[in-house]
Structures are given as structure tokens and as C-alpha cells.
RODO-2510 file (C-alpha; in nm, 4 decimals, decimal comma):
residues 309
     n   res          X          Y          Z
     1     x    -1,8386    -0,7115    -3,9292
     2     x    -1,9736    -0,8471    -3,5989
     3     x    -1,6309    -0,9838    -3,5046
     4     x    -1,4741    -0,6442    -3,5714
     5     x    -1,7316    -0,4738    -3,3464
     6     x    -1,6587    -0,7164    -3,0612
     7     x    -1,2851    -0,6544    -3,0916
     8     x    -1,3355    -0,2776    -3,0828
     9     x    -1,5602    -0,2979    -2,7762
    10     x    -1,3017    -0,5055    -2,5955
    11     x    -1,0370    -0,2484    -2,6799
    12     x    -1,2325     0,0450    -2,5402
    13     x    -1,2796     0,1134    -2,1696
    14     x    -1,6177     0,1656    -2,0083
    15     x    -1,6134     0,5392    -2,0829
    16     x    -1,5778     0,4692    -2,4522
    17     x    -1,2259     0,6058    -2,4783
    18     x    -0,9388     0,4188    -2,6337
    19     x    -0,7290     0,2440    -2,3725
    20     x    -0,3766     0,3707    -2,3440
    21     x    -0,1074     0,1335    -2,4585
    22     x     0,1451     0,0442    -2,1891
    23     x     0,4876     0,1921    -2,2599
    24     x     0,8051    -0,0155    -2,2757
    25     x     0,9252     0,1012    -1,9343
    26     x     0,6428    -0,0906    -1,7653
    27     x     0,7927    -0,4292    -1,8458
    28     x     0,7665    -0,6676    -1,5511
    29     x     1,0503    -0,8850    -1,4279
    30     x     0,9459    -1,2508    -1,4038
    31     x     1,0880    -1,4517    -1,1166
    32     x     1,1517    -1,8132    -1,0287
    33     x     0,8126    -1,9932    -1,0234
    34     x     0,9424    -2,2465    -0,7698
    35     x     0,9860    -1,9740    -0,5080
    36     x     0,6532    -1,8175    -0,5987
    37     x     0,4784    -2,1522    -0,5567
    38     x     0,6444    -2,1997    -0,2178
    39     x     0,4972    -1,8709    -0,0931
    40     x     0,1570    -1,9529    -0,2428
    41     x     0,1504    -2,2969    -0,0785
    42     x     0,2423    -2,1466     0,2571
    43     x    -0,0205    -1,8728     0,2658
    44     x    -0,2873    -2,1083     0,1338
    45     x    -0,2085    -2,3608     0,4035
    46     x    -0,2374    -2,0962     0,6747
    47     x    -0,5596    -1,9452     0,5320
    48     x    -0,3886    -1,6112     0,4668
    49     x    -0,4392    -1,3417     0,2057
    50     x    -0,1713    -1,1235     0,0476
    51     x    -0,2145    -0,7820    -0,1076
    52     x     0,0263    -0,9081    -0,3740
    53     x    -0,2537    -1,1266    -0,5120
    54     x    -0,5631    -0,9276    -0,4174
    55     x    -0,4342    -0,5950    -0,5565
    56     x    -0,2788    -0,7591    -0,8644
    57     x     0,0609    -0,6068    -0,7837
    58     x     0,2950    -0,5926    -1,0858
    59     x     0,5945    -0,6760    -0,8655
    60     x     0,4583    -1,0070    -0,7382
    61     x     0,7042    -1,2135    -0,9463
    62     x     1,0086    -1,0209    -0,8293
    63     x     0,9064    -1,0078    -0,4626
    64     x     0,7874    -1,3676    -0,4386
    65     x     1,1137    -1,4810    -0,5961
    66     x     1,2777    -1,3359    -0,2852
    67     x     1,0157    -1,5181    -0,0723
    68     x     0,8652    -1,1935     0,0529
    69     x     0,4979    -1,1026     0,0689
    70     x     0,2722    -0,8330     0,2100
    71     x     0,0129    -0,9966     0,4330
    72     x    -0,3435    -0,8656     0,4314
    73     x    -0,5505    -0,8834     0,7491
    74     x    -0,9260    -0,9012     0,7846
    75     x    -1,0124    -1,1227     0,4885
    76     x    -1,0354    -1,0407     0,1188
    77     x    -1,3467    -0,8176     0,1142
    78     x    -1,3375    -0,4418     0,1787
    79     x    -1,6142    -0,2137     0,3070
    80     x    -1,4940     0,0803     0,0951
    81     x    -1,5545     0,1565    -0,2744
    82     x    -1,2290     0,3064    -0,4023
    83     x    -1,2277     0,3482    -0,7784
    84     x    -0,8782     0,2081    -0,8304
    85     x    -0,8707    -0,1020    -0,6153
    86     x    -0,8929    -0,4648    -0,7282
    87     x    -0,9876    -0,6006    -0,3847
    88     x    -1,3428    -0,7395    -0,3447
    89     x    -1,6129    -0,5030    -0,2156
    90     x    -1,9103    -0,6023    -0,0020
    91     x    -1,9910    -0,7619     0,3317
    92     x    -1,6714    -0,8986     0,4873
    93     x    -1,6293    -1,2290     0,6654
    94     x    -1,5807    -1,2593     1,0411
    95     x    -1,2268    -1,2062     1,1648
    96     x    -1,0154    -1,5197     1,1938
    97     x    -0,8911    -1,5315     1,5570
    98     x    -0,5947    -1,7414     1,4441
    99     x    -0,4854    -1,4905     1,1792
   100     x    -0,2264    -1,3092     1,3992
   101     x    -0,0616    -1,6448     1,4780
   102     x    -0,0722    -1,7579     1,1166
   103     x     0,0901    -1,4361     0,9942
   104     x     0,3622    -1,4726     1,2579
   105     x     0,4224    -1,8335     1,1549
   106     x     0,4473    -1,7349     0,7880
   107     x     0,7000    -1,4621     0,8703
   108     x     0,9080    -1,7155     1,0630
   109     x     0,8837    -1,9799     0,7899
   110     x     0,9969    -1,7310     0,5231
   111     x     1,2718    -1,6028     0,7550
   112     x     1,1757    -1,2423     0,6840
   113     x     1,3879    -0,9576     0,8132
   114     x     1,1182    -0,7024     0,7271
   115     x     0,7506    -0,7976     0,7303
   116     x     0,4820    -0,5763     0,5741
   117     x     0,1240    -0,6091     0,6980
   118     x    -0,1805    -0,4332     0,5573
   119     x    -0,5578    -0,4911     0,5638
   120     x    -0,8849    -0,4295     0,3937
   121     x    -1,0971    -0,1514     0,5437
   122     x    -1,3223    -0,2979     0,8134
   123     x    -1,5642    -0,0142     0,8880
   124     x    -1,8040    -0,2811     1,0156
   125     x    -1,5853    -0,3543     1,3202
   126     x    -1,5392    -0,1602     1,6459
   127     x    -1,2431     0,0788     1,6047
   128     x    -1,1978    -0,0541     1,2526
   129     x    -1,0511    -0,3811     1,3793
   130     x    -0,7500    -0,1987     1,5252
   131     x    -0,7133    -0,4415     1,8178
   132     x    -0,6753    -0,7231     1,5637
   133     x    -0,3982    -0,5153     1,4100
   134     x    -0,2300    -0,4705     1,7477
   135     x    -0,2504    -0,8407     1,8274
   136     x    -0,0942    -0,9285     1,4931
   137     x     0,1997    -0,6903     1,5389
   138     x     0,2621    -0,8226     1,8896
   139     x     0,2414    -1,1887     1,7852
   140     x     0,4694    -1,1396     1,4828
   141     x     0,7276    -0,9795     1,7085
   142     x     0,7029    -1,2503     1,9738
   143     x     0,7775    -1,5237     1,7196
   144     x     1,0258    -1,3137     1,5175
   145     x     1,2114    -1,0782     1,7533
   146     x     1,4713    -0,9774     1,4924
   147     x     1,2162    -0,8948     1,2215
   148     x     1,1089    -0,5348     1,1595
   149     x     0,7337    -0,4832     1,1269
   150     x     0,5878    -0,2339     0,8798
   151     x     0,2142    -0,1713     0,8825
   152     x     0,0075    -0,0105     0,6052
   153     x    -0,3092     0,0928     0,7852
   154     x    -0,6505     0,2309     0,6805
   155     x    -0,7734     0,5661     0,8131
   156     x    -0,9988     0,4086     1,0808
   157     x    -1,2520     0,6854     0,9968
   158     x    -1,0390     0,9333     1,1861
   159     x    -1,0670     0,7415     1,5162
   160     x    -0,7627     0,8499     1,7180
   161     x    -0,8078     0,5714     1,9732
   162     x    -0,7982     0,3142     1,6927
   163     x    -0,4723     0,4615     1,5643
   164     x    -0,3307     0,4556     1,9174
   165     x    -0,4183     0,0863     1,9476
   166     x    -0,1855     0,0205     1,6545
   167     x     0,0847     0,2620     1,7706
   168     x     0,0989     0,1096     2,1195
   169     x     0,1986    -0,2208     1,9560
   170     x     0,5083    -0,0269     1,8400
   171     x     0,5463    -0,1015     1,4672
   172     x     0,8801    -0,0062     1,3147
   173     x     0,7096     0,1724     1,0224
   174     x     0,3624     0,3282     1,0269
   175     x     0,2389     0,3686     0,6694
   176     x    -0,0884     0,5217     0,5571
   177     x    -0,1334     0,5971     0,1886
   178     x    -0,3030     0,9132     0,0698
   179     x    -0,3283     0,7326    -0,2696
   180     x    -0,3899     1,0489    -0,4772
   181     x    -0,4064     1,4290    -0,4630
   182     x    -0,6825     1,6127    -0,2747
   183     x    -0,8677     1,7266    -0,5877
   184     x    -0,9272     1,3677    -0,7026
   185     x    -1,0496     1,2199    -0,3735
   186     x    -1,4195     1,2266    -0,4601
   187     x    -1,3573     1,0210    -0,7733
   188     x    -1,0714     0,7995    -0,6552
   189     x    -1,1484     0,7557    -0,2825
   190     x    -1,5171     0,8476    -0,2334
   191     x    -1,5319     0,7057     0,1218
   192     x    -1,2160     0,8819     0,2438
   193     x    -1,1194     1,2380     0,3373
   194     x    -0,7831     1,3870     0,2379
   195     x    -0,7519     1,6015     0,5507
   196     x    -0,8327     1,3013     0,7690
   197     x    -0,5445     1,1062     0,6198
   198     x    -0,3094     1,3990     0,6797
   199     x    -0,4283     1,4220     1,0395
   200     x    -0,3578     1,0509     1,0904
   201     x    -0,0015     1,0953     0,9647
   202     x     0,0456     1,4028     1,1855
   203     x    -0,0713     1,2071     1,4911
   204     x     0,1610     0,9196     1,4027
   205     x     0,4531     1,1608     1,3710
   206     x     0,3691     1,3079     1,7128
   207     x     0,3767     0,9562     1,8606
   208     x     0,7132     0,9003     1,6928
   209     x     0,8530     1,2223     1,8365
   210     x     0,7225     1,1673     2,1902
   211     x     0,7052     0,7898     2,2422
   212     x     0,9080     0,5960     1,9832
   213     x     1,1886     0,7870     1,8167
   214     x     1,2972     0,4894     1,6037
   215     x     0,9615     0,4551     1,4257
   216     x     0,9306     0,5890     1,0705
   217     x     0,6153     0,7323     0,9134
   218     x     0,5367     0,6711     0,5491
   219     x     0,2800     0,7451     0,2788
   220     x     0,2349     0,6870    -0,0919
   221     x     0,0350     0,7756    -0,4007
   222     x    -0,0426     0,6453    -0,7489
   223     x     0,0260     0,8698    -1,0480
   224     x    -0,1657     0,8636    -1,3742
   225     x    -0,5185     0,9218    -1,2419
   226     x    -0,5500     1,2769    -1,3704
   227     x    -0,3194     1,4750    -1,1430
   228     x    -0,0823     1,7462    -1,2658
   229     x     0,2905     1,7343    -1,1920
   230     x     0,2754     2,0359    -0,9604
   231     x    -0,0238     1,8906    -0,7716
   232     x     0,1945     1,5960    -0,6701
   233     x     0,4591     1,8423    -0,5510
   234     x     0,1924     2,0193    -0,3425
   235     x     0,0888     1,6878    -0,1884
   236     x     0,4538     1,6217    -0,1047
   237     x     0,4620     1,9557     0,0769
   238     x     0,1540     1,8511     0,2761
   239     x     0,3224     1,5249     0,3732
   240     x     0,6305     1,7090     0,4912
   241     x     0,4087     1,9418     0,6981
   242     x     0,2812     1,6211     0,8580
   243     x     0,6472     1,5273     0,9218
   244     x     0,6261     1,2172     0,7017
   245     x     0,9610     1,0362     0,6679
   246     x     0,9192     0,8172     0,3580
   247     x     0,7139     0,8584     0,0409
   248     x     0,6373     0,6191    -0,2443
   249     x     0,5143     0,7213    -0,5911
   250     x     0,4201     0,4661    -0,8564
   251     x     0,2207     0,4364    -1,1773
   252     x    -0,1482     0,3495    -1,1439
   253     x    -0,2438     0,0436    -1,3479
   254     x    -0,6108    -0,0337    -1,4119
   255     x    -0,6665    -0,3781    -1,2516
   256     x    -0,9725    -0,4606    -1,4624
   257     x    -1,2312    -0,2960    -1,6839
   258     x    -1,4716    -0,1653    -1,4177
   259     x    -1,2013     0,0225    -1,2300
   260     x    -1,0845     0,3759    -1,3090
   261     x    -0,8969     0,4045    -1,6397
   262     x    -0,5370     0,5189    -1,6648
   263     x    -0,5401     0,8854    -1,7645
   264     x    -0,1737     0,8839    -1,8664
   265     x     0,1506     0,6927    -1,8231
   266     x     0,3990     0,9064    -1,6332
   267     x     0,7512     0,8994    -1,7738
   268     x     1,0500     0,7679    -1,5763
   269     x     1,1989     1,1184    -1,6031
   270     x     0,9022     1,2664    -1,4150
   271     x     0,9267     1,0019    -1,1439
   272     x     1,2977     1,0803    -1,1094
   273     x     1,2187     1,4523    -1,0791
   274     x     0,9643     1,3894    -0,8018
   275     x     1,2268     1,1851    -0,6181
   276     x     1,4778     1,4702    -0,6467
   277     x     1,2228     1,7275    -0,5289
   278     x     1,1112     1,5095    -0,2374
   279     x     1,4638     1,4531    -0,1145
   280     x     1,5267     1,8292    -0,1329
   281     x     1,2136     1,8807     0,0810
   282     x     1,3590     1,6631     0,3550
   283     x     1,2045     1,3180     0,3094
   284     x     1,4432     1,0561     0,4419
   285     x     1,3657     0,8401     0,1409
   286     x     1,1555     0,8753    -0,1744
   287     x     1,0846     0,5609    -0,3804
   288     x     0,9572     0,6928    -0,7136
   289     x     0,9356     0,4888    -1,0322
   290     x     0,6696     0,3404    -1,2621
   291     x     0,6603     0,0055    -1,0799
   292     x     0,6909     0,1410    -0,7259
   293     x     0,4268     0,0173    -0,4807
   294     x     0,3924     0,0770    -0,1051
   295     x     0,5896    -0,2290    -0,0004
   296     x     0,8276    -0,2404    -0,2971
   297     x     1,1864    -0,2368    -0,1627
   298     x     1,0332    -0,1680     0,1805
   299     x     1,3337    -0,2952     0,3747
   300     x     1,5738    -0,0835     0,1697
   301     x     1,3503     0,2203     0,2199
   302     x     1,3696     0,1939     0,5965
   303     x     1,7441     0,1333     0,5947
   304     x     1,7987     0,4555     0,4007
   305     x     1,5539     0,6354     0,6314
   306     x     1,7301     0,5556     0,9583
   307     x     1,9465     0,8653     0,9697
   308     x     1,9263     1,0691     1,2945
   309     x     1,6518     1,3298     1,3160
***
């Protein structure tokens, strides 16, 4: 009887509801462990972190088989308290002054044609650590002049100067995820503001239109946190009003028990419909599928998004 009780408690999430069983379409493709180990050895040797590991990305096997990784700046501890995220929360470590060089060296060693760089939120730093961002972009480009640089940035608490620090380093893709619909922000992103994220994307698009016509803007969300189908469509309209070029939509997966539970598993047919709607709205590319993540097929996304404005 005791054993049965333990098994039941393990099966239920922290709200006491039965956990949803993962559907068949969420099967993960396993890759070559030799290539995965090569990436792991490299980033460990350079004291780097990847969002692939920290966020428990379901595509890590596929991407690392291709010797690609999304590098995460600023350590492995975030100052925010998002309900979906697997990254550590608390007091972050000091910035590593060698991190920009180490990221650039890793990009060169892996011979990447498209490097994706993100970070934890560093609200403890002046301008959110944006100058560290700028230095990293510049150093990656100096060592890898043929490599495109995509950045997935935090909101910098709405600091326009911080955003400009990143933009002046001239990334090829400026990505900032809204993560979910406006109605769910208080529960999913309690330290963020929906309108602030939209303003950041609008400012980035203005930079693109006035200073760097080749740059693409990008944003993404997770589905399955309690949103309705039409609410995602409304968010897509907001992104187009902000002149966003690329959008990603993927299934939210609960990283561990104390994170928000999955409210539902969205069907592949719904993801396909969002893609069709987004393309009709004018997005240059919409990556929409259960396993889509911000940097999944990132190079292919930008190639399809390079049509003239």
C-alpha cells in the first residue's frame, strides 16, 4: 500500500493533477554520441555554458550530432524567476572576461557557419551586461569573418541604450522571445512585461530599417501553457506590427517537477496551421512544430528569410 502511494505521488505534478502523457509525435532523434562528446569536451575545456544543456533542449542530440551549439553568456545562473525555465535561479557569478574569446574560439573550432549566442538575464549588471554581449559578437566575428551571428537577447528591462549596445555590434539576427501570450505573462514570466518585449522588437526593426538592412528580427513562443489557438494568432499579429521577420513556435515541455506543468500537447496539425497563417501575415519564415526551439534550424531560417524587403 505504501509503495502504491509513492508511485502515485511521483506520477502527479505539484498541483495534484495527473501529468499528461507525451504523445508519439514528440519522439526525439538520437544522434552520434561521438560528435556530442566532442562538443561537450570543447565547451568544458573553454569554461563555456550552452543553453542546449541548461534548458534541457530536446534537440540536443540532433544538433550536437551536427557539431552545433547555442552558447550561453553570463554564467549558468539567472536573476529572473520564469515559471518554465530549467536554468538555475539566484545570485550569478562574476562575468568571465575571457568568455567572448572562448566563444569565438569554440565557433572557429566547430567551423560554424551560423553561431547562436544567448544569455541568462543579468539584471545585476549595468545595462544588463550588454557591453559583454557586444564584445562577444565583435570577437566572434573577428575570428570567424564568414560566420553569421544570431543573438537571442533578454529584454534588458526596457533599456534602449543596452539594446543599442548590442545592435551597434551588428548581429546578423536579433532574436528576443516573447515566450508566451500576453494573458499568461504574470504566471509564465512574472519579471517581464509583454509590451516591453514588443517595444524591444519594434526598436530592433527600426535599427534594421535605418542602419542595417541585412539584419533579421526574430521572436518565438512555447505552446501548451494554457493559451488558446486564436490567442497565438493575435500574438503573431502583434509581432507583425513590430515588423518581426521570423517566428518560432514549439511545444513547451516541463523540465522538472517544480516548473509549470504542460497544460496540453498541441497537435502537429495546429502547428502547421500556425505556420500557414504566419506566412500569410507576411513573416519571412515561420518554424512551427512540436520540437521547434529558438535556435532549431536557425541557419535554414535565416536563409529562407533573406528575400528582399
